[in-house]
N, C-alpha and C positions, 0 to 999 in steps of 0.2 A: 395329624397331617391334614392340611387344608386341601380339599379337592376342588377341581374346577367345577365339578357338578354342584357343589354347595355354593360356589360363587355365582353361577349363572342360572341355576335352578331349571335345568332341563331345556335351555334355549337351543336354537338350531346350531348346527355344526359351524357355520360361518361365523356367527357371533361368539361361539365357544372359543374358536381359535384366536379371534381378535382380542377378546378380554384376556386371554393368556398372554398376548403381547403386552397389554397394559401392565399385567403383573410382572412380566419380564423387566420392564423399565423401573417399576416402583420398588423393586427389591434390589436396586443397585446394580442392575445389569448382570445378575448372577444366573438368571434363566431358570431358577428352581422355585416353585411355589412354597416348598417347605421352609424356605429361609425367611418368609414374611412373618413379622411379629403380629401380635393381636391388633395393634393400632392400624397397621397396614391392611390387615384383613378387613377390619371394620370399614375403612375408607373404600376399599374395593367393593365391599358389599353395598355401600351407599351408592357407588357408581352404577353397579348392576341394577339396583332398585330404581334409580332415576331413569336409566336406559329403558327398563321394562315399562315404567309408567308412561314415558313419552311414546313408546311404540304403540301402546294400547289406547291412549287417550288424547294425544295431540290432535289439534284441529285438522291438520293435513297428514297424509301418509308420509312417513319419514324414511330416509335411507340410513339404516342403522350403521352400516359400514362407514359412511361419510361422517356420521355423528361421532363415531369412535376415533376416526382419523383427526377430526377437529379437536377432540379432547386431548389426544396425544400432542398435537401441534401446540395447543395452549400450555400443556404441562412442560414441554421442553422450552418453548419460546419465552416463558416467564422466568426462566433461570437467569439469563443475561442476554444482552443484545446479539451475542455471537453464537448462541446455541439455537439449533432449529431441527425440526423433523421435516424431511424432504420427500415429496412424492417423486416418482421415477424421473419426470422431466426436469425437476430441480436438481436431482442428484446427478443427472447427466451433464447439466450446465456447469456444476461445480467441477467436474472432471475436466471440462473444456478450459476452465480458468487457468489451469496449470500445465496443460498440454493441448495440442491440437489447435484448431483455428475456428473462430466463430464470428458471426456478423452481429454488430450491435452499435451502440453510440459511444462506448468507451469511458464509463465511469465506474468507480468503486463506491458502493453505498453501504450504509449500516443503519440500524435502528438506534437512535439516540433518544432515550426517554420516550420510546414509543413513536418517534417521529422519523420518517425516512430522510436521511441526511447524507449528503455527498462527502465521502472521505477525501477523494481526489479524482480529478479527470486524468485519463491516461494520455500521455503526450502523443500528439500526432493523430488523434481520433476526432470524430465529428464533435463530440462534447467539448474537447479541449480547444479546438479551433473556433467554436461558437462562443466560448467565454464562460462556460459553466465553471464554478469555483468550489474549492473545498469549503465546507460549511453551509452551502446552499441547501435549503430545505425543499424537497420535492413535494408539492401539494397535489399535482395532477399529472397523469400520464394519459395522453390522448383524451383529455377532458374527463377522465375518470378519477375521482378523488382517491388519494392514497391512504385516507383515514382507515385504519384497521386492516390495511392490505399487508399480507405477509411479505417478508423480504424476498423470498424465492419468487413470489408472484410478480413483484415489481421488476425483478431481474428478467423474468420471462417476457413481460410486456415490452421491455425496452430492447430486447433482442428480436431479430426477425430477418426477413429477406434483405439482401444487400440493395441499397439505394431506395428502399421503401421508407417513407417519411414517418416520423413519430414526433408528437408534440409534448414537450416537457415544460411544466409550469413550476417555477421556484419562487420562494421568498428568500430574499438576501438581506442580511443586516446592513442598514444604512440606506436601503431603497424603500421609498414610500409605497410603491405598488408592486404586485407580483410581476416577475419577468417571464416571458414566454419564449421558448426556443423551438423552432421547427428544424429538426435534424434529419438528415438522410443517413440511414444506417450504412455501415461500411465494414470491411474486414478489419478486425482488431489486430494490430501488429504484435507479433510474438517476440521480436528481437528485444532483448533486455538491456543492451548497453551500446553506447557509441562514444567516440572520442574525437578530439580535435586538438591541435597545437595552437594555443592562444598567442604565444610569442615564443621564440626559440628557447627551449629548455623548460617550458612550463606547459603542462598538459591539463586538459579538461576531460573528465570521465563522467558521463551521464548514465546512471542506472535507473531505469524506469519502473522495474518490478523485479520480483524474485521468483522465477519459474524454474522448470527442471533443467534448463540449459544455461542459466544465468552465469554460473561459474565459468563455463567455457567461453561465453561471450566476453566476460570481463577480462579473462586471461588473454584473449586475442587482442582486445583493445589496448591492454597494458603493454603487450609485446610491441605494438606499433609505436606507442609513445616512448618506451624505454630504449628502442633501437634507433630513434631519430639521431641526426648528426650531432646535435648538441647534448645528447643524453637527456635525462629527466632530472631537473633541479628542484622541481616542486609540482604537486598534483592537487587539483581541485576535484573532489568527488561530489557530484550533485545528486542528492537524494530528495530534493524537493518534489512534492506531490507524488512520491513513490509510496503506494498503499501497502507495500509489503508482499507477502506470499509465503514461500516455503522456508521453514526454519533452518533446514540443513544447508540451504544455499546462503543464508545470512551468516551462518557459522563459518562456512568455507571461505566466503569472501573476506570476512574479518581476519581469518587465519592468513590470508595473503599478505597482510600488513603487520602481523604480530608474530613474534618468535616464541613466546612462551606465555604462560599464565591463563587465567580464566577468560573465556569469551562471554559466556552467559550461563546462568543457573536457572533451571526450571524446577519449581517446587509445587507438588500436588498433594492431595490428601492421601493418596496411596503411594507406597514406596516406589512402585514401578514407574510412577509418573514424576519422580524426583531424579534429576540428572544434572551433572556438571559437564560442560563442554570446554575443552582446553585448546590452546594454540600450540603449534609445533613448528620447529625451524623449517623454513621453506628453502627450496633449491635456489631461488632467486632472492638476493639480498635487496631489500627496498628500504633504504635509510633516508630517502628524501622526505622533506616536510610535506604535510597534507593538511588541507582545509576541507572540511565536510560541510556542505550546505544543506540545511533542513528548513522546513516550515510546517504549518498546521496540517498539511496534507501528507507529511511523512509519518508513516504508521507501521506498527508491528515489526516486520523484519528489518525495515529501515532504521527503526529505533534501536534494535539489537546491535546493528553495525555501528551506528553513531555512539551509542552508550559504551560499547567495548573500546572503541578507539579513543573516546574521551577519557574514560577511567584509566587507561594505560598511558595517557599523555602522548598518544601516538598521533593525534590529530587535533586541530583546533576546530571547534564546532561554531559555525556562523549562520545567522539567519534569525528565525523566530521559533518559539517553542513548538515541538512536534505534537502529534495527535494524542498520544497517551494511551495506546492499546498495549497493555502489559500482560496479556493473557495468551495461553496456548490452547488451540483446539485440535481435536482429533476427529476424523471422519470414519464412520463405520457403515458398511453396507448391511441392509436388512433384507428380508425376503421380498420377492415380487418386485424388485427394482427400487424399493424404498431405501432411504438412508437417513442417518442421524449425524449431525455435527454438534459437538458439545465441548465445553471448556474442561480441560483436565488439570491445568496448572497455571501458575503465575510465573513470569520470568523476572530475573533480577540481573542487573549489570554486575561487572566484576567486583565493584565496591559494595554490592548488596543493596543497591537502590531499586525499588520497585517504581516504575514510571506509570503504573496504571492510573489513568485519569489525571496524571500530572504532566506527562510528556518529558522529553529531553530538553533541558534548558540550555540554550547556546552559550558558549563562552563570550561571544561578542554578538549582541543583538543588532541586526540590521534589517530594516523593513524591505520587502521586495518592491522593486520599481525600476525605473530607468535612470541612467545618469543624467543629471540636469544639464541642459545645454548652457553654454557660456552666457552669462548675464551681460547684456549690452551696457549696463551701468557698472560693470566690474572695474577694478582699478586700472590705471593707465599701464601699469606693469603687465597685467594679464592681457591687455589688448595691444601691447606693443608689437610692431612688425618685427619678425625675425629675419635674419639674413637669408634663410632658405626661401622666404616668400618674395624676395625681390626678383624682378624680371631679369632673366639671363644670369642669375647668380651662379657662381661656380659650384659644381657638385662636389661632395666629399671625394677624396682620392679613391679611385677604384670603383666608384659608382657611375653607372651609365648616365649620359645626359638624358634629361626628360624627353628631349626631342627624338632621340634615337632608340629609346627603350620600346620594345614591342608592346603594343596596346591590345587588350582583349575587349571585345565588344560586350561580353557578359562576364560577370564574376562567377567563379566556380561555387559549387554548393558549400564547400568548406569555407571559402572566403566570406560568403554571406553569413554563415553560421558564426564565424569569428566576429564579424561586424556586429551581429545581433547580440552576442554575448558581451561584447565590449560596452554595450549600452545597458547591460543588466547591472544594477547597483550592487547586488550581493556578489556576483562574479567578479566585478571590478574591484571591490574591496578585498576579496579573497586573493586575487592576483597581486594586488599591492602588498598585502601582508607577506606572501611568499617571496616576492622580489626583495622586500625589505629584509626579510630573514636572511636571504642569501648575501646581501650587502653587509649586514652586521656580522655574519659568520666570518666573512673575509677580514673585516676590521679586527675581529677578535682572534684571528689566526687559526680558527678551527676549520 
């Protein structure tokens, strides 16, 4: 039996307990020193020897507890970009990400090859409005370099009191010099979904993230779209810049549009971390065609939904390749408010595809942008005056005269959103596809 006394050679009780925590992790989270093999024991002995040497002879007095925490952080952080050891403040922040409300700038970040990288900005937040983009590399936060900065530390620095400014400096592909953003922190919106009717019979559903209440939000928005006067003939689901979130929410939302079959499989080293999740018949029949929009900021849970609907031929995927986060993490609380997040499995689409570092490849690739305005040099046919453009032209039967129709000084929020979406190249393409599908279905008698 390997005893803790032999590992730490009579050190004080505080160090005694902390090294026991190191042993707890190193033996595969079993919590028993007896399970460590000889190689593990030798490595822990080496750790203890180094700690003792530094305590006795380092030029300055050291905080042994801080040194041990740094060692744990390095051990977990070097596994993959999504695993981390979190002090109490970081663990509390992680809980806020899926419930509650917090003040910050509104971006999801990750460590990509040791570099602090933006996964996506959250729609409607200061970062989104300022123009921070997926793929931006954050090199400074308030003039402090992010080199060697822990992920949780970067998150902590970007959060803070509402309306208090924070300066973010990024490097962006295609830009010759770093870009600096002065952002005022604000409350980060927790609403996960919204919808609008683009044209009678065709709806747009935007899902911004996957939180605890996302299923309820999506069901409420679908209820509005499906009960419109014209019914729902086609739906656009916008997952662009959706960084993901809770696995169970992605599964439940996929199940809204699937009647049977696999949604996602997760496979881990341990049997308990290997599971299959299936779809079941829903009380609401949703047979209308769907186009799902994705881009490089669509990650994790977004990719689960897009991959499931794509593999079951339930939706056409349009946009640009997604982020490529094909792994599943679990979060475990530790003593004294500390926590650990680590990867337990990879996930696979219904057809067995792993999208780790590959992403979901769209069926139709369309770059994000705005619809190009009509070229003044376009053909005479395109520029030809239509009957409706003539002064005093007769209106179609049943339509009010333009002179007698009530006018509104300001457009409603929904009208403005529809107008904006109609200038979005990907949304416009998706709508054209859905309308064309409806026309061809009628021609074929289906």
